[in-house]
N, C-alpha and C positions, 0 to 999 in steps of 0.2 A: 112147829115151823117158826123160824126167826125172820124178822123183817129187816130189810136194808133200804134206807132212803138216801139216794144220791141227790145232792143239791148243787145247782150251778146258778149263774146270774140270770140267764134268760135272754130273750130277744123280742123284737117286734113280731107280730104275726105275719107281716109281709113288709116289703120295702116301700109300700105306699105311705105318703106323708101322714095321712090320718092315723095309720097304725104306729108309725115311728113317734108321732106326737103323743099317742096314748102311752106308749112304752116309756118315753122320756118323762112324761108327767108323773107316772107311778114311781119310776126310778129316782128322779131328782127331788121329789117331795119326801123321800125317806129321810127322817131326821138324823139317821146315822150316816147318811151319805153327805148331805150338806148340813153340817151340825152348827147352825147359827140360830139366832132368834127366829121363832116360828113365823112371826108376821113378816119379817124381812125375807125369810126363805120363800114364803108364799108369793110375794110380789116379785122377787128375783127370778124364781123358777117359772111361774106361770105368766108373768108379764114381760119377761126379757129373754131368758135362756131358751125355753121351749119354743116360743113363736119364731125366733131367729134360727135356732139350731135344727129344728125338725126338718125343714126342706133340705138343708145341707147334708144332714146325716142320712136322709132318705136316699140321696144319690150315692152315698158311700155303701149303704146296705145293698142297694140295687147292683152295684159293681161286683160284689162278692157273692150275691145270692145265686143259688144253683137250682136246677130242676127239682132237686130233693128238698130244698129249703135253705135255711141259714146254717152255715157250717157248724157253729157251736151246738145247735140243737141236734144236727145229724150225728156229730161225733158223740154227744152225750147219750143219745139213744143207743148207739152202737156199744158204748162203754157199758151201759146197763145190760144190754143183751149178752155181751161177752162175759160180764161178771156173773150174770145168772147162770150161764152155762158152766163157768168155772166153779161156782159154789154148789150147784146141784139142787135137787128137789127139796132139801131140808131148809132152803132159804127162799124168800120171795123178795125180789129186787124191784124197786120203783124209782122213778125219776121225777123230781119236782124242781121248778125254777122259781127263784126269788121274785122275779117280776114276769108277769104275763103267763103264758101257758107252756107246759102243764104246771099248774100251781102246786105249791108245797102242800096246801090243804087237800087238794084232790089226790095227790100221790099218797099222802098219809091215810086218807080214807080208804084207798084201795088196800093198803096193808091191814088196816083195822078190819075191813070186811072179810079179809082172808083169815081172820082170827089168829094172827101171829102172836106168839107168846112174849116177844120183845121186839123193839125197833132200835137199830143202830143207824144213826144219821151221820152222813159225812158231807159237810160243806166242802166242795171241791176247790178250795183255795189253800194251797200248801202253807203259805205264810199268813198267820192270823192277822186280821185287821178288823177294826170296828165297823167300817163301812161295807165290808163284804161278809166276813165270817159271823160277827156278832149280829148283824142285821138278819142273816139267814137263821141263826139260832133263835132269835126272837120269834120269827115266824114258825119255826119248827115247834117251839114250846107253846105257841098259841094254838096250833093244830092239836097238839097232845092234850091241852086243857079242854079244847072243844069236844074231843072224842073221849075224854076222861081216861086217857091212856097214860099209865105211870111208869111202865118198865121201859124207859127210854135212855139210851146211851148216845152221847154225841162226841165224835172225834173232831176236836177243835183245830188241830194243826197236824201237819205231817212233813214239814220241810226238813226235819232231821231224821226221817225214816230212811234207813239204808236202801230198802228196796225201791222207794220212790227216786232216790238219787241215782241208783244204778240204772233205772229205767230211762231217766233223762240222758245219762251217758250213753246208753245203748242207742237211743234215737240219734244222737249226734254222731256216733261212730258209724252208723249206717249211711251217713251222708259224706263219708270220705270218698275221693281225696279232697273235696272242697274244704273240709274242716282242717285237715292236716296241712294244707298249702296256704292257709290264711296268714296274713301279716299281723292281724290284730283281732281281738275278740271282745265283743260287747255283750254283757249280761243285762238285758233290759227288763226291768220290773215295772208293773203298773204303779204310777205315782200316787201319792197321798198328800194332803195338806200337812205341813209340819205339826200343826196343832193336834192332829189326830194321833201323832206319835208321842208327843210330850205328855198328853193327858193320861196315857196309860200308866206311865211311871213318872209322875210329876216330881218326885224327890230324887230321881236317879238319872232320867233321860237328859242327855246333853247334845244328841244328834251329832256325834263325832266318833272318830276311831277309838277313842278312849273307852267309851261305853258300848260300842257296837261291834268290836272286833272279835269278842269271845261270847258265846252263849252261856248264860248262867241262870240261876233261879231269879236273879234280879231283872232279867230282860228277855226271858224265853218267849214272851208274847209281844215283843217289840218287832214291828214289821220290818224296820230298817235292819236291825241286827239279824233277823231271820233271812233276809235277802242276802246279806253279806256272807252268812254262814252257808247258804245254798251255793253261792258262787265259789267259795273256798273249797267246798267238797267236790264240785264239778271240775274245777281246775285240777284238783288232785287226780281225779279219775281219768281225765283227758290229757294229762301230762302237758298242760299249757304252762310255759315258762313265766316266771314273775316279770312284770313290766310289759307283758303283751296282752293284758286284759283290764277291763274296768267294769264295775257295777254302776248302772245308771237307772233313771226313772222316766217313764214316758207318760203321755196323755195328760199333761198338766193343764190346769185351768187358769192359774195365775203364778206370780213369781214367789209365792210363799209355800210352794210345794217342795217335796224332797229333791235334792240336787245330788249329782249333776243331772242335767236333762239329757235324755237319750238323743234327741234330734240335734242338739248342740254338740254332743260328743261325736256323732257321726260326721257332722260338718267339719269339726276340728281335726279329726283323724284324716279325712280326705285332704285337707289343706296342709297337713303335716307330711303328706307324701305316701300315706298308706294306700295301697292299691287293691288289696283283697281283704274284705272285712266280713267276719261272721258275727251274726247277731242271734243270741239266744233269748228266749222269753220264758223263764222257768216259773213264773207266777201263774201261767195259764196251762191247764191240763188239756184244753181243746182249742184248736185254732178258731179264731174269731176276727172281728173287725180290727182289733188292736194288733193282731199278728199279721193277718193276710194283707190288710190294707195299710195300716200305719207303718209297719216295718217293711213289708214286702213291696209296697208301692211308694209311699211317701219318703221313707228313709233311703230307699234305692235311688230315687230322684235326687235327694239332697246329696248323697254320697257321690254320684256320678257328675252332678252339676258343679261339684267343688274339686274335681280332679281324680276321684276314685274310679276304679275300673270295674270291680265286681263286689256286690254285696250278697251274701248268702244268708237267708233266714233259715234257722233250724226250726223245723216244724215242731208243733206241740206233741204231747204224749199221745193224744188221740186214741187209737186202738192198739198201741204197742203191746206186745205179749207180756213183757216184763212189767208194764204198768198195770195191766189187768191182774197179774199175779201179786203185785204190790198192794192193790186194793183188797184182794182176797185175804192176804196175810194181815193187813190192818184190821179187817173185820174179825178174823179168827182170834185175835188177841182179846176180844171182848166176850 
């Protein structure tokens, strides 16, 4: 039997402030998330960010929390279940979260206890980034070392996988006519500090169209280049004309993050007279706070308050049939 470990970011155990505080403390103290001097990070996170952010974030989590729980967890569990069914009895599929529950270590232990002959781990972040993919890989390897498990494969990226791209297009096409009737399209990716991009390829990265427009061996792990590649492939599949779309980045913490900023793009397009806007979020494979609330609520308000008429958020892959098939095919390559 072969083991499959799906990994996503995670969530608080509940929308209560104490649980959100616990989650943010673990998340933001990760040295690959806030990659600054350890002492500075400790005081910044634990003395400023978490105390002020936890109560505000708790209200947002409460807004999108459902009877079943947090959407990211719900969709991730369903992805695991559908993938298990698609792969059959010769595979054992488990789910681990980088932060909080169920942990990567606990999921890894379940696979080891089932005496699997190998484990293929998939951090569910299509575009590689140190603060998401690498951080998860570090935890996966820690678990492998703890349980002395050596037959481990890790799928580090899949933004260029044809089946993943086709699944994204399939989700969008199912939301017509809203998609077809849009005046403009925004492809919004989770933001990162610019320093996290340049440090991957210090001798090559310039954060401009010259080095990000085409994927090559020199930049295949560049998050920005991967995002632009994803947009280009989706535009082609959805027949979106040139000049009617843009790639942008959301959830920034300061002005040194990747640009353009999604919220500013949404505001600018409304002021330019765009009435129907469609927003994609291809960096997320499951709907979460950043899609449901940030795009679906905050950006909707920004757009309408500046003259826009309708903002359509394209849902994430979630349990899309083609997405489950894409995951299956990724696994079978190993």
